[in-house]
Every structure is written in structure tokens, then in C-alpha cells.
N, C-alpha and C positions, 0 to 999 in steps of 0.2 A: 739218519732220518730227520728231516727238518722239523722244527717245532711248529706249533699251531699258528702262531703269529706270522712266521715267515711263509708258511703254506697259504694262509689267507691272503697275504699281500701279493704273493705270486699269482694267485688265481684272479685277484682283482685287476692286476696289471694286464693279464692275458685278455680278460673280457674287455677292458678299455682299449687295448690295442686292436682287437677285432672289430668292436663297434664304433669307437670314437676316433681313433688315430687315422683310419683310412679317410676320415672326413676332415678332422682338425688335429693339430698337435700343438704343443707348447714350445715356443722358441725362447731359449734362455740367452740373455745377454747381460750387459752391465746394468740394465734397468730392471731385469727380472724376467718373468715368463709371460708370453702373450700368445694369442691364437694365430696360427698360420695354416695355410691350406697345403699340406703335404701328407705323405703317408708315414713319415717318421720324424723324430725330433732332430732339429738342427740348431746350430749355434750361429746367431747373427751378430754382426758387429754394430756397435752403438752408432757409428757414423753412416751406416747404409740407409739410403732413402727407401721407404716402404710404399706399397701401393695397395689400394683397397677398392671395393666395389661400391658404387653409389647406392645400389639397392640392398646390398648385404654388407654393412659396415664391419661385421665381425670377420670378414675375409681379409687377410693381410698377407702380402707377399713381398719378397725382397727385390723382385724384378718385374718389369711391365709384363702384361699378358691379358688374358680374358678371365672373367669370373667363371669358375667351374660350375656355378649353380645356374646363372641366367645367361652367361656368354657375353655380358657387357664388357667393354674395355675398362680395365682397371685405371684408376686415376691416382696421382700422388697424394699421400696423406699430408695434410697441413701440419705445420710445426706445432700448432696449438692443440692438436689431437694426437700427437706422437708419444705422449706420456701423461702420467697423472698430473693434474693441476687443480688448484683450489678455485681458480677463476671460472665464472659462469659465462664469460663473454665468448662470443663466436666471431670469426672473421669471414668476411665475404668480399671477393674482389669486385671492383666497380662494374665490370661487364655483367657479372651475375646479378648484381644489385639492379642494374637497368633491366635485365630480362625478367626479374621477379617483380618489377614495378614498385620498388620500395620508395616510399615517400615519408617525410618527417615533418613535424611541426614544432614550434617553439613554445615552451611552457611560459606563460605570462599571466599578468594580472588583468582582470576585466570585471565588468558588472554582469551579473546573471539575471535575466528576466524570465518570468514564467507566466503563461496564461493557461489556466485550467479549464478545459472544455468538458462539460458533463451534462447530465439530464436532470431536470428539475420537475417537481410536482407542485402544482398550485394548491394551497390549502386555505382554510378559514383562519382569520386572526382570532386566536383563542379568547382574547379579551373582549371580543365583539360578538360572542355567542351567548344567547339568553334563553332561559327556560321559563315557560309559562306553566304554572301548576296551581292546583286548588289547595286552599288552606283548610277546607272542611270537606267532609263527605257530602256527596250529592249526585244529582243527575244532570247530564248535559241536555238542556231543553232545546238549544239552537246553536248551530255553528255558522258564524258569519264567514269564516275562512275554512273552506272545505277541500282545499287542494294544496299540495306542496309546490314550491316554486313561485308562489304568489308574493308580490311586494306588498308590504304593509307599512303604514306610517305610524309614528308615535301618537297614541291616543285613539287609534282606530279600534272599533269593537272586534273582539275575536270570538267570543262565545257567551251564551247565557246559561247560568247554572241555578238549579233549584236545590236548596238545602234547608232542612228544618232549623239548623243552627243559625243560618242567616236570617230566617224569619223571626226567630226568638231575639236575635240581636237587634233587628229593626224595631220590634215591639218595645224592647228595653230602651232604645234610643228615644222613641216617641214618648214613652212614659217619663223619661228623664227630662225631655224638652218641656212637657206640660208642667212637671213639678217645678222646673226652674222658672218658667213664666209666672206660675202662681206665687212663688216666693220672692219674686224680684223686688216687690215693694214692701216686703216684710220689715218690721221694725227691728227684728232680731238679726243682726248682721251675720252671725254664724250660720244660721239656717239657710240664708240666701247663698252664702259662699259654698256651703255643703252641696246644695242643689246644683250649683254651677259646676262643681268638681265632678259630680256624678254624670252630668250631661257631657262634659268633655271626655270622661272615661268611656262612655258609650260611643261617642264619635270616634275615638281612637281605635276602639275594638273593630269597628267597621273598616277603618282605614287599614288596619293590620291584616284584614282579610281581602285586601286588594280591591275594596269598593272605592270608586273614585269620589273625589270631593263634590263633583257635579251631581252624582247620584244621591249623595248624602243631603245636599241642599234641596234637591227636588223632593226627597222624602220628608224633610222638615217642612217644606212649603205645603205639600199635599196632605200630609198627616196620614197617609194610607200606606199600609205594608205591601210591598211588592212581592209577588210570588217568586220571581227570578231576578237575579242581579247579573250585570254584565261585567266580564273581565276584558280589559283593554290592553292593547300593545303598549309597552313602556319604552320601546326603542324602534327606530326604523330598521328595516331589513327584509329578508325573504324568509318564507316558511321552508325550512329544511327538513323538518320532521313533524308529522301529524299522527298522534298516537291514539286519538279518540274519534268516535263517530257520534252522530246525533242520537240521543236517547240512552247513551252508555252511562252506567254508574261508575263513579270514580271515588277513590279513597283520598283522604287528606295527604298531601305531599307527593302525589302521583304526577309525573310530568305529562302534560297534555300536548303542548306544542313547543317546538324549538324554533327560535328566530335568530338569524345570523345576518350581520351587517357585512356586506362584501365590498363596501366602498374602499376598504383597505384589506389587502390579502398578504399572505406569507407564501414565499416560494421556497420549498425544501430541495436543496441540491445535494447529491451524494458525491463524496470524494473518497479516494482510496487512502489507505494508511500512509503510503509513501508520499502522498501529496499534502499531508497534514502540515508539514513545516511551512508550506507556502500560504496556507489559509489563515487569515487574521481578520478579526472584527474591524470594520471600518473601511476595508478595501472596496474598490469599485467593482460593480458587476453589471453585466449586460444580459438581458433576457430576450430571447428571440421567439416569436410566435410563428407558426406555420403560414399564417395568412397575412402577416405584416412584414414589410421590407425593412422598416426601421426598428432597431432594438429599443426596449424599454430600459432606461437607466435606473440603477439602484445601488445599494451598498449592502455589504454583509453586516448584519446586526448581531448574529450569534453563531458561534461554532460550538456545537453541542459536545459536552464532555464525556460522551460514551459512544460505543460502536454498536451498530446494528448487528445482532447475532446471526441474522439470516443472510444478509448481503455483505457483511464484513466491511461496511463503509461507515463514514462519519457524515452526519447531516450538517449542512451549513444553511442558515436561514437568511433570506433576503426579504426585507419589508418593502412593499410597493403600494403606491396609491392606485386605486382602481376606479376613478371617477366615471370613466366611460364604460365600465364593466366589460373591458376587453379580456380580462383574465377571469376565467371561470374555475371554480374549485374542482380539483381532480383532473385538471388539464395538464398534459405533458408539454414542457417547453425546453428549449436549449439554453444553457447557461454558460457564460464565459466569465471566469473570475480572474481579474487582473491583479496578480500578486505583486507585492512591493519588491523592488529590485534589491539584490544583495550586492553591495558595493565592494570593489577592490579585493577580490579573492583570487587565489592561484587556481588556474583552470587549464584544462587540456581538452581536445576534441574527444567526444565519447567513443569514437571509432578506434581510438588508440588503446582502449582498455580490453584486455582479455579476461572475461569473467569465467572462472573455473569453479564457481560455487562458493566455497568458503573464502577463497582468496581472489583478489583482483590484482592484475599485474600489467605492466607495460614494458616495451622494449626501449631502452635508452640507446640512442645513436651516439657512439663514442668516436674518437679520432681513428684514422687509419683503417676504416672499414670495419670496425668492431661494433658489436651490438650486445648489450647486456640486459637480461631480464631484471625487473625491479618490482617488488610488491608495493602497492599503494593503498591508501585509505581514501575512499571517496566521500564527498559530501552532497550538496544539492546539485541537481541537474537542471540546466536552463533550457529555453525553447530552441536556441540556435545550435544545439548539438554539443554544447560545452558542459563539462562537469567539474565541480569543485574538487581540488586536491587538498586533503587535510594533512597528509604526511606521505613521504616516500620520494618526492621530487623537489627540486629547487627551481627558482626563476631562471629562465634562459636555458634550461636543459632542452635537449632535442629528443623527442619521442617519435617512434615509428607509427604512422597512421594507416599504412597499407602493407599487405603481405606479412603482417606480424604473426599470422598463424603458421606460415612457413618457417619463420624464425623460431617460433615456439617448438615446432617439430624438430628443427635442427638442434636446438638447445637440449631438448629431451634426449635425442640420440647421442649427443656429446656426453651428457651426464651418464647415460647408460654405459658408454664405452669406458668412462673413467671408473665407474663402479665395478665394471668387469675387470679392469686392470688392477685395482688396488688389492683385492683379496687374493690375487694369483701371484703376488710378488714373492719370490723365493731367493734368498741370498745364496749365490754360488759358493762352493767350497773354496776355502782360502788357498789350499795347496793341493796339487794332484801330481802323482808321478806320471811318468811317460806312458806306462802301461795303462793307468787309469784314464788318462786323457784320450786314449784311442779306443777305450772300451765303450760298450753300450751305455749311453747316459742313464738309461733306466736302471741298469744294474748298479751303477756307481752312486745313484741318489740314495741318501740315507733314508731310513724308515720314517724318521720324524718329518723330513721334507716332503715325502710322498703323502703322508697323512695330512700335512698342512695343505697340500695341493688339492686333495680330493675331499676336503671337508664339505 
């Protein structure tokens, strides 16, 4: 009665012979075992030429014929695929290369240029935005500027405000003025100087509440307290915000009107993270408007040191003069950033690179029709389709720039065949008697060899 291990092994071989061997079997020769398309095991000589199917490379036969799967004519197996090899290079005859349309380019040094085209948004120059507010509580008696978008000049009246505190300040000023005038010819110098200091203090108080010097002089000349005082524009610009209406009560510190000078504006251009190495402060920029044929020339003043969390872009600021008011805030424009050239770098055409996610590789064209895959590290990419090579290639190397995906497929198939070959290698027995040589190879194989085969 056979033991359990022998019985399990016999059962396994029977199942494999029924299910697998009618389709494939292993052929043993001096190089080991490999797949062949027969119904039983056979021994092949090392010097026999083998044939395979172009569509089904696992089909191997010792003589010409047709593929039992698709019926295609079998082709000879190339010498570089006839056994295990550590080389990743593949060989292609010249006729096949021409049919595939394989072209190559030389790795060389060149200058890379880049022009970034993006969209910009016109904005206000932050340093030219001004807020008009009241320093005291009061009521808006009159609005001279009652609409947004209106241009105002420096010194132009904006509004009249009534405030009990302003009236008290005017009365204090007039009282100080009368006291100073009365003590002007006093024989005691300290009293006259004290009156003058009090007058100056009252005058400063009015100034600090944004009362103009002209109104203070008029008050001193008339000697009469005014019910309302006027707030004037301190800068040229346009009214961008108006937050009050006539008759409204306002608190001290409340913003009433916002004035912005748009004679100079900022253009914010968005660039992506991969374009950041090309963006530098000081580089030239062109801004195109939809209704102008000629661009507006400018330069990059600031590359902001943070990323917009919504758009995942970096803002680049361009300062532009806007004397003709052609640029309006919140207007969209087209922006061209002319990046500085990168000089004397190793570069190849971008079309030569196969991007497989984590790795980038190219195919190196070797002598005698051989092609070898090579991983590379890329740098900056220029406008004319060239990309910088940081490592992986040397100057004057030849890289494939067309049909490289077919080469990649061929290389992957070759690697798969090699992986299929290596784990199936079994060393044939050193000696066999005549009876064992003519017996069934399955029965003659040792238990350890079969276990190695079917791992």
C-alpha cells in the first residue's frame, strides 16, 4: 500500500496530465525545462532551433508549424530569447524597425526656454486704497459724493457731519483764541506763553478730527461756531465703497467711504506648482486685453510664498501703470510670463519619455539593432518639446522618439518569458540506466524535483 505522500503525488500528476499536459508540457534539456505544445513530455537537444507564436509567446516547438491556439505561422525564436539572460536589451531586425517607424534622437546640451501662458485678474494697488471715517460720533448732514465710481480730487469735499463734540471743540478753540489775544501784550511772559500753548492745543484737536486748516482759519476769522464741519478727500481716486447715506448716525471709527487710486494697478496671475521653478521676480510679462491688439508691458514684482487652497495655484503679481485707465479692477486678462532661459543642460525630446507614474524611462538605441530600456530623472521642460535630463543618460546617447511603446511591450514580454524560465529550471539526473532512460520521465523524476516544479 503506498504511503500518503506517494499517493498525493500520483494524484497530483494525474490531474496535471489530464488538465495541463494536453495543452502544455515541460521539455527538459541541458538548459532545464520549458513550455512546449505537445501532449507528453519530450527531451529536446540544446542545439535545436525552436519556434514560437507572435501572439502567444509561451508556445514553443522544435519544428516549424502553426500555432495551435490562433493558427498563425510560427516564427523562429531569437537567440536573445532562447534562454535566461540578465540583459534587458531587445533585438529588432532593420526591416521590422522600418515597419514599426522607429526613429531616434541624440542626447545633447541645449538652452531651455519657457513662456507661461495664464489668466490674470486686475486688482487695486493695496497701498493706494484709503478709508474715510469719522473720529467722533455724529450725524451725516450732507453727502457731496453720493454714488460709487465717481472720481474725486484731493481736497474735494465728501460730506458734512454734525457732532456735539465738534461744536465743543470749536467753542474751546474760540475761547483759547480770545484768551491768547487778550494776554498777548501782558507784561508777564509766562501767562502769554501759556495762552499761546492752549490755543495751539485747541487747534491741533480740530486737526486730529480731520478738520482742514482752511476751516480752522475761517472759524478764527468769523468767530462763530459752525453747526457742521466738512470732511475732505485726502487723495485722488474713485469711490469704491459708500457705506453711509444722508441723515445717518455714525460712530467714531466707522468707515464711511473708501477711495482707491487706480492710476496704478496690480495684475494677479495664477501659475501651477510645476511651473513655479520658471517664475522669478523681475522677469518680463505681457498683459493682453480683449479689446487691444498690442500687449501692455510689465514685470513680475512678487511671487507669493503660499498656495491658494481652492485653486492649488500660486499667485504672481505684476505692477502696471494705468494712466489711461484701460485696466479696470476685477477685469480678466491674458498673461504671458517670459521665464529666464536655463543654459547648457542635458536634454532630450519629451516624446521619448514613457511616463509610467512613479518612474520615467526611455529606450536607448544600441548597436546591431538592440534597444535597452533606461530609467531617467527629469528636470525642467521647455517650450519646444525638450526636457532636462538630471540622471540616467549621457551626452551623445541615442534615444528612441517613436514606436517606443511597442518596444516597451516587447521588453515586457521578454522579461515575462525570462521570469517564466528561471523558476522552472530543474537539473537533470547525473546518471540513468538504460531501463530508466526509456521509462516514463514522470515516473523517473524524483519527488523533490517534482515538488520544485509545481511550487
